N, C-alpha and C positions, 0 to 999 in steps of 0.2 A: 504493500499500500504506499502511495506517495506520502512524503513527510507534510504535505499540505492537508492531509486527512488523518483522522484518528477514530476508531470505533471501539467504544468501551461498553461491556455489558455490566449494568448497574444492579441488576437482580435477575433471578430465575424462579419460575414457579412451575414445576413440571418441565414441559418443554417450551412454555411460554417464556418470553424474555423481555426486559425493559433495557434499552440502551441509549447510547448517545453518539451520533456521528458528527464530527466536527469537519466542518467543510470551509473554503474561504469567504462563503457568504453567510456564515452563522451555523449554529448547532441544530440538528434534526433529532428531536428526542423520539424514540421509537418505542412500541409500534406506532406507526402513523400512516394516515391515509393522505395521498397526494392528489389533488384535484388536477382534471386534465385540461390544459390550455393548448389544445392541438395547433392552432395557428397563432400562437403567442397571446391567446386571450382565454380564459374561462369563460364560456358562453354566458351571457347576462349578467356577468359579475364584474366589478372593478378590482384592481389590486388592494385598494384600500378595504373594501368589503371582505375580501379573502383574508386579509391580514387581521382584521378585527375579529373574524370567525375563527381564528387560530391556525390558519394554514401556515406550515412551516417550509414547505417545498412544493413546488407545482411542476407539472410535466408539459413539455412542448414536443413537436414532432418534427424530425429532421426531413422527412419525406415532403410534408406540406411546406414547410419553410424554404426547402431547396427550390421549389417551384414559384412560390409567392411569399415574400418579396424577393427572394434569392439569399442564399447564405453569404454572399459577397456583400450584398446590401446591408444586411444585418451587422457584419463586422464593420463596415464602413461607418455605421451609426454608433459604434462604440460596443458591439457585442449585444446578446439577447437581453441581459439583464437591463442594461440602459435603454435598449429600444422599446421594452415593454414596460419600463418604469417598475421593475420588480427587484427589490434589494436582497431578498432572501434566497436561499438555494433554489437551483432549477436543475431539473433532469431532462435529457433529450432521448427519445426513443430513436432507434436507428433507422427506421423506416422499413425494416424487414416485414413487419406484419402487413403494413399497407401494400407493399409490392406483392407479397404472395396472395393478398386478399383479391388481387385483380384476376386471379384464376387462369383461365386459357389465354388470356391476352398477354401474359407474362411467359417469357421463355428462359429456362433456367439452365445453365450449365456449371461446371465447376469453378468457373472464374467469377461468375456473378449472375445477374438477372437483367434481361432486356424487357422493357415494358413500355406501355404507351401512358403518357401523362392524362390524369382524369381531368385536367384543366383544358387542353387544347388538342390532345390526341398525338402530340410529337413523341417521337421514340428517344428513350433514354437507356443507359446502362448503368447499373448500380453494382459496384464491387465493394468488398469489405473496406478496402483503401479509400474509396469514394465516400463512402458513408462516414468513415473518420474524419476525412478531410472537412466534409460539410459540419460535423458536430464539432470539431475545433474551431471552425470559422464562427459558429454560433455562440461557442463559449459558456455552454452550461456547466455546473459543478459536476454532475455525474452524467455520464454517457454510456451508451449501450454497444455491445458488439452487434455486428449484422449477422443474423442468423436465418435459416430456413425454417419457417413455421409451417408444418404440415397441417392440412385441413382436418377437421374432425372426422372420424370415420376412415381416414387413411388406412390403407393395408400395411402389412408388415414390410414389404419391400419399399415402399414409399417412406415410411417412417425411419428405415435403416439408412436411407440416401440422406434424409433430412439431418439425422445424428451425424453422420460422417461429415457432411458439408458444413454443419454448424461448427464442429470441432475445427476443421481446417480453417474456416473463415475467422474463428475466433483467434486462432494463431496469428493469421494475417493482420487481423485488427490490432492485436497485441504488438507486433512488429511495427505497424504504421503509426500508432498512437505516441504523439511526443510530448503533449502538454502535462506538465507536472501539476498544474492547478486544476486537473480534472481527473475524477475517479472513474476508471473503466470497469465496466461490469461484464462478466461472461454470462451466457445464457445456456440453460440445460433444456434439451428437448427430448423426445422419445415418446410422445402420446401417453397412453396409460400403461405401456409395456414396462414392467419393472426392469428387466434386464437391459433395455435400451436406456432407461433413465439412469441406471447405475453406470453403463458404459459412457453415456454423455456426461455425467457429473464427473467420472474419473478423468476423462481427457480435458475437460474444462478447468477442473481444478488444478491439474498438473501444469497449467499456464500461470497460475498464481495471480489471479485477478484481485483487485481491490474489494470486490463484492461479487454476489451470484445471484442471478435471477432465475426463476421458474417460468419457462414459456410454454406455449402450446397446450394450455389447459383453459377451461371456461369457454370452450369454442362450440359447445353443444353436446358433449359427452354427459352421461349420467352424472348427477350430482355426486353420489357416493363414490363413483370412481374418481371424480375429480378431488375429493377431499382425501381419499385414501392415497392417491398418487402424490398429492402435494405433500402430505405428512411424510411420505416414504423418501421422496426427494429432498425435502429439507434436512432429514437426517444424515444425508450424504454429504451435505455442504459443511464447509469449516465453521466452527463455532465462533471463531474470532473475526468474522467478517460480515457485513450486513447482508441479509436475504430479502429478495424482492419478488413477490408473486405478481405477475404482470396481468393486468386487466380484470381485477377482482374489485367489486364495489357494492354487492348486497350485504346487508348487515349480518346475516347468519353466516355467510362466507368469511367475512372479515374476522369474526370470532373464531371460527374454525382455523383461519390462518394463523391468528396469534397463538392459538392452542398448539399449533404445529412447529412454532418457533420461527414464524415468518415476521420481518420487521417492517417492510414496506409494502404498499399495494396502492393500485391507482384504478380508476375506471371513469368511463363517461357517464355512467349509470345516473349519479344524482342530477346532474344538470339535463341530461337526456330526458329523465323522467320528469323533472320540472317543466321543461318546454312542452311535455305532453300532458301537463295537468295533474300530475301525481306527486304525492308526498310520502316520504320514507318516515315511518313512526315505529315505535316498539311493538305495536298491535298489528303491524302489516303495512302494506302499501295501499294508500288512500287514493282513490280516483276522484279528485274534486269535481268532476262533472257530474257525479252522482246526485240525484235530486235529495237524497236524504241529508245532504249537507246544507241544503238552502236556508235553514234556520238553526244552524249549529253554531252557537256562540262560543264555542271552545276554541283555543288554539289549535293549530295542527297537532302539536305534541304538548300536552300539559307538562310544565316544568322546564320546557326547553327555553334557553336564554337567547336564542337568535332574535333578530329584529323583527322578523315575520311573525313569530309567536308572541313576543312582547306587545305588539301593537295591533295585531288584526285577528279576526275570526276566521273559522272555516268558511262560514257563510259569505263573508266579504271576498276572500280569495276565490271561493266558487264563482261569485258574481264576475270577478274580473276575468276568470278563465272562460267562462260561457260567453261572456262579451268580447272575447278576444283582446282584451286589454294587456299589453306588454307588461305592465306592473305585476299582474298575477304570475307570470312565468318567471319573472325576476325574483318575487318572493319565494316561490316554490324552490327555485335553484339554489338561492341562499339557504333555505331551511334544510334542504337535502344535504348540501355540502356541509353545513354547520352540524348536522345530525351525525355524519359518519366521521367529521373530525372529532366531535365529542366522544362518539363511540370508541375510537381509537384512544384518545386521552383516558377515559374511564378504564380501558383494559390495562392501559400502562400503570395507572394508579393502583389497580387490583394486583397486578404483578409485583409491583414495589412493596406492597403490603402483605404479600403472600396469601391472598384470597381470590386468585384469579378463577379457580373452579367454582366456587361459590358465586362469583360475579357471573360466570357464564351460565350457571344454572338458573339464576334470576331474571334472565332475559326472556321475554315472552314474544318477541317477533317471530314471525313464521318464515321459514324458507320456502323457496319456489314460487314467490308471488310473481304475477305476470311482469315481464320486463327484467326479471332477475338472471336470465340465462342468455347465452350467446353474447356475453357482455362486450367482447371486444369487436364485435362484427361492425359496429358503427364508431368511428372514431372522429367525430364532428361534434 
C-alpha cells in the first residue's frame, strides 16, 4: 500500500469489522456506503447535501467521464475533486462493467475491448493501460483495475476466461499505474463458482494491491448464492486491506456484507429509487405513488434525521411525486442516500461496541423488495 494511504482495523465482531482508511483527501470510516456519482454528480443531490448527510466518499465512473467531458478536460480543470467541488475522497470505477454491459456490441480479446460509444456510436478500444491512464488523469483517491465482468448466468467456460483475463489485466494495471497518491484496488471475479473465486483471489492477491474488490455479483443471481459467494470470497482476501463489494445498495444486502467482513459498498439504488418515487425504510421499500400515503402525516422513516424526514410528510412527498414535481424526487433521493449512510454508520457503531449480531437481529426491513436486484444494471 502506498505511503499516502493507511488502513487500520479498529474493532472486530465475528467477521464484521470497523476500520479507518486514511487517504490524501481525508479519512473514510468503515463500513461505509458510497453514493454513486457516475458523471461526476450524484443525481438530484448537491455536494453540500451529501456532505451534510454524512457521505465520506463518492464514486464516479471513468467510462462516462472518458466520453463527456473527457479525462483531459477534467485534468485541465484541476482534477476531478476540483472539477466537481468535492473535497473529500473519491473513487473511480474502471469502466469495465459499463463496457461489458454493452453485450454483443463489444468485442473482447486478450488485449482489451473494442466497443461503440453509447453517446455517438463511435468505435473505441479500452485496454487495462488506457483505463489506468484515464483514471490517473481524473485523479480520484481510489482507482480500480480494468476487469472482465461476465454476465449473470454465464457458463463455466465463459467464467474461466473472465477470471484469466481479469488476472492478466490486473497485472497490466499494476504495471501501468504510477500515481502514489492513488490506491489501486484489484478485483476478484468467478461468478458463484467457489474454485474460480479462489483462483481469482489467489492470482489477484499475489499482485499485492492496496485493496480488493468483489465483482461479478448482484447481477441477477439468486440472493442466497450472492450472499454465500460474497462471504466465501471475503474470507480469501487479506485482513489488513480494505474490501469493497461492487454494486450493493439494498439495506439487507449491506448488513449481510458487513457481517461478511466487507468494508465498502456502492450502488445507484438509493437515487434511482428516489427518482422512481420510492423510499427505503426499515419496514421495506415504500412506493409513494400508492394512494394509502395520500393522508399519511408521518415522515418517510420515523426517527430519521434527514431533511426530508425532519420537514415533510409522506402525504406531501406523495403529492410532489404524483404531480411530477422535481422536489419530490430530490427529497426521496436525499432520504434514501441518508438512510444507507446512517445504516452503515450504525453498523460501524455496533461493531465497535461488540453488539453487531444483536444490531443485525433487530432490523426489520425485508430483503427482496422490488428494485433490490440487478443493482448494477443501471449506472446512471
